[in-house]
N, C-alpha and C positions, 0 to 999 in steps of 0.2 A: 620438316617431318610431316607426313600426311597420315591421318588416322581414319579408319573406316570400320563400321560394325562388322563383326565376324559373320561370315556367310554360312558357316557350318552350324553354329549354335544359335544364330539369329540374334546375337547380342545378349543372350542370357547368361553365358558362361558355363552352363551345364547342359548335358544332353540326356534326355529321358528316353530310354529304350525298353522294349519288352523282350525278356529272355525267352527263347523258343522252348527250351526243355521244361522250365519251371513255370512259365507264363506269369512271372513276377516283374513288376516295374523296377527298372534299375536306373539310377542317376549317376553320372560320372562327369568329371570335368572335361571340358572340350580340349581335344589335343591340338587343335589348330591355333587357338589363342591362349591356351593354358589357363583358362578361367578369367582372363583379363577383360573379356567382352568386346574388345576392339583389337584390330590388327594395325600395327604401325608400319608404314611404308617409307622408304628413304626417298623414293622418286615422287614427282608430282603426278596428279591424276591424268594430265594430258600426255605425259611421257608413258605412263602405264597403258593408256588407251592406244597410243601409237604402236607400242610393242605388241599388244594383243592383235592389232590389225595386221602387222607384219607376220606374226606367227600363223594367223589364219590364211594369209596369202601364200605362205610357204607350204602349208598343209594342203591347200587347194591345188597348188602347182604340182605337188608330189602325187596327188590323187589321180591325175590324168594317166590312164593306162597306156602303155606302149604296145602297139600291135606287133605280135610276134609273127614273123613270116617264116614258114618252114623252109629249110634249104631244098634246093632242087634235087630231085631223085636222080641217082646215077643209074642209067639203064644197065641191067645185068644181062649177060649173055647166057641163055639157057640152052642146054643141049637136051632135046627131047627124044633123041634116038634111044630106043630101048633095045 
């Protein structure tokens, strides 16, 4: 089991935010770690880093745009006789 400080609340367990309408400070428990201050991982840090690199490579591979080539135009026969 691998533990790491929560990146959402920075290891404090609570999040302090400012309400927009009332401009009052509001504290609530972190939803990511549920106030535990740490996140428990089943995998080792090396395996997590490898999975992260693989996801980034897949995302980079999918980001390469494919050039769209329009189909050839079929010449139409116009009759301009009026």
